[in-house]
N, C-alpha and C positions, 0 to 999 in steps of 0.2 A: 251642977251638971244637968243639962237638958236632954230629953229623949227625942230621938228622931227615928224615921224609917227611910232607908234608901230603897227606892223602887227601881230595880234594874230594868233597862229597856229590853233586854233579852238575856237568856241564859245559855246561849250557844256562842262560843267564841272559836273562830277558825274551824267550824264544823264539829266541834266537840262540846258536849254539855258541860257547863260549869258546875262543879260540885259545890254545894252550899257550904260544906265544912271548910273547903279551901278558901272560899270568899270570906267566911267568918274570920279565918286566920289573917287574911290580908287586912281586914278592918282592925283587928287587934294590933297588928304591927304598925298600923297608921295612927295608933293612939286612941282608938275608940274603946270603951269599956262596956261591960254587960251586953256583949254582942250575941244576938240570937237570930236565927233564921226562922221564917214562917213559910211553910210549904216549900216546894222546890222550884217556885216560880220567880225567884229573885226579889224577895222581900227581906231586908236585913234591918233589924231593930238594934239600936245602940244608944249609948249615952256619951256625951262629950261636953267639955267646957270650951271647945274651940269655937271661934266665931262662925255663925251660921253661913255667912257669905262665902267662906272659904271651903266649906265642907264638900260641895259637889266636885270642884276641881281637885281637891286633895284626894278624895276617894276614887275618882275616875283615873287619876294618875297612878295611884297605888295599884288598882286593879289592872290597868294597862301594863304596868311594869311586871306584874306577876304573870299575866296571861299572854304577854307579848302581842297584844292587839287592843284596839280601842274598845272601851266598855262605857256605855252611856247609862246614866242614872239620874233620878230626880229625888231630892231630899225634902221630906215633909216633917214638920214637928208633930208632937203628939196632939197638940191643939188642932192642927190642920187635919190630921187623920180623924179626930173626933168630929170635926166640922164636915168631913166627907160623908159621914154617916148621918149626922143631924140634918144635912141639907138634901139628902136623897129624895127626889120628887116622886119616885115610882115605888110602889109596894111590890115586893117579890111575890110572884105567884107560881103555881105549879107548871104553867105553860110558857114562862118567859125567863130570860136572864136580864139582870140589870148590871151594867158596867159603869164604873167611874174612871175617868181619864185623868192621869197624873201628868202634869205638864208645867211649864213656866207660867206665871201669872199673865193673863191676857190671851193666851193661846186657846183657851176654852171658847172664846168668841169666834176664832177662826174655824174651830171644829164645828160649831153650830152653823156657821155660814156654809161649810162644805155639806153638812147634813141637809140643809135647806135646798140644795141643788138636786137632790134625788126625789124620786117618788117612793115614799115609804111603803114597805110591805104591811100587810095586815098585822096588827099588834106591835108595830114598831113606832117608837117615839124617841125624841131627844129633847134635852133641856139644859140650860145653864142655871144653876142654883148655887148660891153661896160661893161663887167663884170657881165652881167645878162643872165640867161637862159630864152629863149622864146620858146613857143610851140604853134603851130597853128594846129587846127583840125576842121574837118567838124562839123557843128552844128548837135546835136543829137548823136555824136560819142564820146563825152568827156569821158563818163564812160565805153564805150565799146572798146576803143582803147587798143592795146597791151601795150602801154606806161602807160595808167591809171592803169593797173594791177600791173606794177612795182612800181608806185607811192604809192600804198597801202601797200607795204611791211613794216613790223614792223621796220626793220633796217634802213629804210629811212625816215619814216613819221615824225619823230621829228626834222629832219634836215632842213626842208623847209616849206614854205607855198606858195600858189599861189593865184594870183588874175587875173581876167579878165582885160585886158588893159583898158577897159572902167572904171573900178573901180579906176585904177591908175590915170586916167584923173580927176576923181572927188576928189581924195585925193590931187592931185597937186593943183587943184583949191581952195580947202579949206586951203591949206598951203600958198597960195598967199595973 
């Protein structure tokens, strides 16, 4: 049995907040074991012997059936979650946030190309390392950055989700 984390694209379905306990039950009914949630931001850790390639579709269909609406997620193995932490190019400091973007392989390059179109704010940076896109911005500027405006575009928003690096630390600890 391998360990994975499903990173949900969002936790609001049809205007209602998804309860992580309900989502955990959906994963269990779909055949996942040792299911646990990390925070209330859509991080679901589980074990399975099902083929990796089938997990995303299986879990999205199970969640959509339960919530009667589409639910997007990205599945990463415990090794990939560990690599997110090991590859992080920015040190967390008291004045900034560091985010890692969870997406399909290759889309991290598209995110970097979008970032390169803006004029970064002071203390704002982005990089692709280890196949992951990382963004650092000053605290209080996450929603005001030129890059955050790009992230809200309809043509992009279903293609990724992001987590504060501190959340990835907690997900990794839960997977250990």
